[in-house]
C-alpha positions as a Markdown table, in Angstrom:
| # | Residue | x | y | z |
|---|---|---|---|---|
| 1 | Unk | 20.7 | -59.3 | 37.5 |
| 2 | Unk | 23.1 | -57.7 | 39.8 |
| 3 | Unk | 25.9 | -57.9 | 36.9 |
| 4 | Unk | 23.5 | -57.0 | 34.6 |
| 5 | Unk | 22.5 | -54.0 | 36.6 |
| 6 | Unk | 26.4 | -53.3 | 37.2 |
| 7 | Unk | 26.8 | -53.3 | 33.4 |
| 8 | Unk | 23.8 | -51.4 | 32.9 |
| 9 | Unk | 25.2 | -48.6 | 35.4 |
| 10 | Unk | 28.6 | -48.6 | 33.8 |
| 11 | Unk | 27.1 | -47.9 | 30.6 |
| 12 | Unk | 24.7 | -45.0 | 31.8 |
| 13 | Unk | 27.9 | -43.4 | 33.6 |
| 14 | Unk | 29.8 | -43.5 | 30.3 |
| 15 | Unk | 26.9 | -42.2 | 28.5 |
| 16 | Unk | 26.3 | -39.4 | 31.0 |
| 17 | Unk | 30.2 | -38.7 | 31.3 |
| 18 | Unk | 30.5 | -38.6 | 27.1 |
| 19 | Unk | 27.3 | -36.1 | 27.2 |
| 20 | Unk | 28.9 | -33.8 | 29.8 |
| 21 | Unk | 32.2 | -33.5 | 27.6 |
| 22 | Unk | 30.2 | -32.9 | 24.9 |
| 23 | Unk | 28.1 | -30.0 | 26.4 |
| 24 | Unk | 31.3 | -28.6 | 27.9 |
| 25 | Unk | 32.9 | -28.7 | 24.2 |
| 26 | Unk | 29.7 | -26.9 | 22.6 |
| 27 | Unk | 29.9 | -24.2 | 25.5 |
| 28 | Unk | 33.3 | -23.7 | 25.2 |
| 29 | Unk | 32.8 | -23.1 | 21.4 |
| 30 | Unk | 30.3 | -20.3 | 22.3 |
| 31 | Unk | 32.3 | -18.9 | 24.9 |
| 32 | Unk | 34.4 | -15.2 | 23.9 |
| 33 | Unk | 38.2 | -15.4 | 23.8 |
| 34 | Unk | 39.1 | -12.0 | 22.0 |
| 35 | Unk | 36.7 | -9.2 | 22.9 |
| 36 | Unk | 36.6 | -10.2 | 26.7 |
| 37 | Unk | 37.4 | -6.6 | 28.2 |
| 38 | Unk | 36.2 | -3.2 | 27.3 |
| 39 | Unk | 32.9 | -1.2 | 26.2 |
| 40 | Unk | 33.1 | -2.2 | 22.5 |
| 41 | Unk | 29.7 | -3.3 | 21.2 |
| 42 | Unk | 31.4 | -6.3 | 20.8 |
| 43 | Unk | 32.6 | -6.9 | 24.1 |
| 44 | Unk | 29.2 | -5.9 | 25.5 |
| 45 | Unk | 27.7 | -8.3 | 23.1 |
| 46 | Unk | 30.1 | -11.2 | 24.1 |
| 47 | Unk | 29.3 | -10.5 | 28.2 |
| 48 | Unk | 25.5 | -10.7 | 27.0 |
| 49 | Unk | 25.4 | -13.7 | 24.8 |
| 50 | Unk | 28.7 | -15.1 | 24.0 |
| 51 | Unk | 30.1 | -15.7 | 20.3 |
| 52 | Unk | 26.9 | -15.9 | 18.7 |
| 53 | Unk | 25.8 | -12.6 | 19.9 |
| 54 | Unk | 29.3 | -10.9 | 18.8 |
| 55 | Unk | 29.0 | -12.4 | 15.6 |
| 56 | Unk | 25.4 | -10.8 | 15.0 |
| 57 | Unk | 27.0 | -7.4 | 16.6 |
| 58 | Unk | 30.0 | -7.6 | 14.0 |
| 59 | Unk | 27.9 | -8.4 | 11.0 |
| 60 | Unk | 25.8 | -5.5 | 11.9 |
| 61 | Unk | 28.6 | -3.4 | 12.3 |
| 62 | Unk | 30.1 | -4.2 | 8.9 |
| 63 | Unk | 26.9 | -3.7 | 7.2 |
| 64 | Unk | 26.5 | -0.1 | 8.6 |
| 65 | Unk | 30.1 | 0.4 | 7.5 |
| 66 | Unk | 29.0 | -0.8 | 4.2 |
| 67 | Unk | 26.2 | 2.0 | 3.9 |
| 68 | Unk | 28.7 | 4.5 | 5.1 |
| 69 | Unk | 30.7 | 3.4 | 1.9 |
| 70 | Unk | 33.7 | 1.3 | 3.3 |
| 71 | Unk | 34.3 | -2.4 | 2.9 |
| 72 | Unk | 35.1 | -4.7 | 5.6 |
| 73 | Unk | 34.9 | -8.5 | 5.9 |
| 74 | Unk | 35.0 | -11.3 | 8.3 |
| 75 | Unk | 38.4 | -12.7 | 6.9 |
| 76 | Unk | 40.1 | -9.0 | 6.8 |
| 77 | Unk | 40.3 | -9.3 | 10.4 |
| 78 | Unk | 40.1 | -12.9 | 11.6 |
| 79 | Unk | 42.6 | -15.7 | 10.2 |
| 80 | Unk | 40.5 | -18.5 | 11.1 |
| 81 | Unk | 36.7 | -17.8 | 11.2 |
| 82 | Unk | 36.5 | -21.3 | 13.5 |
| 83 | Unk | 38.1 | -19.8 | 16.6 |
| 84 | Unk | 38.6 | -16.5 | 15.3 |
| 85 | Unk | 42.1 | -15.9 | 15.6 |
| 86 | Unk | 43.0 | -12.0 | 14.6 |
| 87 | Unk | 45.2 | -11.0 | 12.0 |
| 88 | Unk | 48.2 | -8.5 | 12.6 |
| 89 | Unk | 46.2 | -5.4 | 11.2 |
| 90 | Unk | 43.0 | -6.6 | 13.4 |
| 91 | Unk | 42.9 | -4.1 | 16.5 |
| 92 | Unk | 43.5 | -1.2 | 13.8 |
| 93 | Unk | 40.7 | -2.1 | 11.3 |
| 94 | Unk | 38.5 | -2.5 | 14.2 |
| 95 | Unk | 39.0 | 0.7 | 15.4 |
| 96 | Unk | 38.1 | 2.0 | 12.1 |
| 97 | Unk | 35.1 | -0.2 | 12.0 |
| 98 | Unk | 34.2 | 1.5 | 15.0 |
| 99 | Unk | 34.4 | 5.0 | 13.8 |
| 100 | Unk | 32.5 | 4.2 | 10.8 |
| 101 | Unk | 29.7 | 3.5 | 12.9 |
| 102 | Unk | 29.9 | 7.1 | 14.1 |
| 103 | Unk | 30.0 | 8.7 | 10.8 |
| 104 | Unk | 26.5 | 7.3 | 9.6 |
C-alpha cells in the first residue's frame, strides 16, 4: 500500500502543479500590460478589472465616438487582438478617441 500511496501522491502533486500553472496563465491573460499608468478611462478600468474591464470601456468609447460621427476600430489601434500590441499610430488615435468622448 505505501507504494500505491506514493504514486497517488506524485500524481496529485503533478495535477495541482498543472492546475496552478494553468490558473496563473489565465490570470496573466487578464492582466493589463498597456494602459497601466495615468488617469484615462482605460487605465482606471485596467486597475479595476484588468483586460476584460478595459475592453468594455474601450468598446463603449468607440460606440460613443460613432454616435458623434467618428469611426474607430479595435484593429485600427491594435496589431494583435490576443496580446493587444499597439500600432504606431495607436497613442495619437487614442487621444482622438478620448477627445471624441468630450464632444458628445
